[in-house]
C-alpha positions as CSV (number, residue, x, y, z in Angstrom):
1,M,-8.2,21.5,-16.2
2,S,-11.3,19.3,-16.6
3,T,-13.5,18.3,-13.4
4,L,-12.2,14.8,-14.2
5,E,-8.6,15.5,-13.6
6,P,-7.4,15.3,-10.1
7,G,-6.0,18.4,-8.6
8,P,-2.9,18.9,-6.8
9,G,-2.6,16.9,-3.7
10,A,-5.6,14.7,-4.8
11,P,-5.2,11.0,-3.8
12,V,-4.0,9.0,-6.7
13,A,-4.7,5.3,-7.3
14,N,-1.7,3.3,-8.8
15,A,-1.8,-0.2,-10.4
16,C,-1.5,-2.0,-7.0
17,G,-4.8,-0.2,-5.9
18,T,-3.4,1.6,-3.0
19,D,-3.9,5.4,-3.0
20,C,-1.5,8.0,-1.6
21,D,-3.8,8.8,1.2
22,E,-3.9,5.4,2.5
23,A,-0.2,4.8,1.9
24,L,0.8,8.2,3.8
25,G,-1.8,7.4,6.4
26,R,-0.2,4.1,7.3
27,L,3.5,5.2,6.7
28,F,4.4,5.1,10.5
29,E,2.9,1.5,10.8
30,Y,4.9,0.5,7.9
31,L,8.0,2.1,9.1
32,D,7.5,0.4,12.4
33,S,6.8,-3.1,11.0
34,E,3.3,-2.8,12.4
35,L,1.3,-4.0,9.4
36,D,0.2,-7.6,8.6
37,A,2.0,-8.9,5.6
38,P,-0.7,-8.3,2.8
39,D,-1.0,-4.7,4.0
40,A,2.9,-4.1,4.3
41,E,3.2,-5.6,0.8
42,R,0.5,-3.2,-0.6
43,I,2.3,-0.1,0.8
44,R,5.6,-1.5,-0.4
45,A,4.2,-1.8,-3.8
46,H,2.7,1.7,-3.7
47,L,6.1,3.2,-2.5
48,E,7.9,1.5,-5.5
49,E,5.6,3.1,-7.9
50,C,4.9,6.5,-6.4
51,E,7.6,8.8,-6.3
52,P,6.0,11.5,-4.2
53,C,5.0,9.0,-1.5
54,L,8.4,7.3,-1.6
55,G,10.0,10.7,-0.9
56,E,7.8,11.1,2.2
57,Y,9.1,7.6,3.2
58,D,12.5,8.6,2.9
59,V,12.1,11.6,5.1
60,E,10.2,9.8,7.6
61,A,12.8,7.1,7.8
62,V,15.7,9.6,8.3
63,V,13.8,11.5,11.0
64,K,13.1,8.1,12.8
65,K,16.8,7.2,12.6
66,L,17.9,10.6,13.8
67,V,15.4,10.5,16.7
68,K,16.6,7.0,17.6
69,R,20.2,8.0,17.5
70,C,19.8,11.2,19.5
71,C,17.4,9.8,22.1
72,Q,19.7,7.2,23.6
73,E,20.4,8.6,27.0
74,E,18.4,7.1,29.9
75,A,16.0,9.0,32.0
76,P,16.7,9.7,35.7
77,A,15.9,6.5,37.8
78,D,13.4,8.4,39.9
79,L,11.4,9.4,36.8
80,R,9.6,6.2,36.6
81,L,8.6,6.4,40.2
82,R,7.4,10.0,39.9
83,I,5.4,9.1,36.8
84,H,3.9,6.2,38.5
85,E,2.7,8.2,41.6
86,R,1.1,10.9,39.5
87,L,-0.6,8.2,37.4
88,T,-2.0,6.6,40.9
89,V,-3.1,9.9,42.0
90,A,-4.9,10.9,38.8
91,R,-6.7,7.3,38.9
92,T,-7.9,7.7,42.3
93,Q,-9.2,11.4,41.8
94,P,-12.9,11.5,40.7
95,A,-13.4,12.7,37.2
96,E,-14.5,16.2,36.8
97,G,-17.6,16.9,34.7
């Protein structure tokens, strides 16, 4: 292999100019519809052209659906109160250090 050829796992730029590192690094934002329209379009175009990144997208999309489906029970009513109390105590205690 020459020194100019990318090695395994090296970021690859495709025709839309988005490399795999960027696409994978922003995958969760894309899945959660947190990207602005131009960024979302760049990631979508990359996924259309890059099979390895599309595979990662598919895996993460399935995991997200499974977690959502499996985590539908509500937390106990007093949980919010206990968390709020602990946060209040943590805020009023002086920082160590």
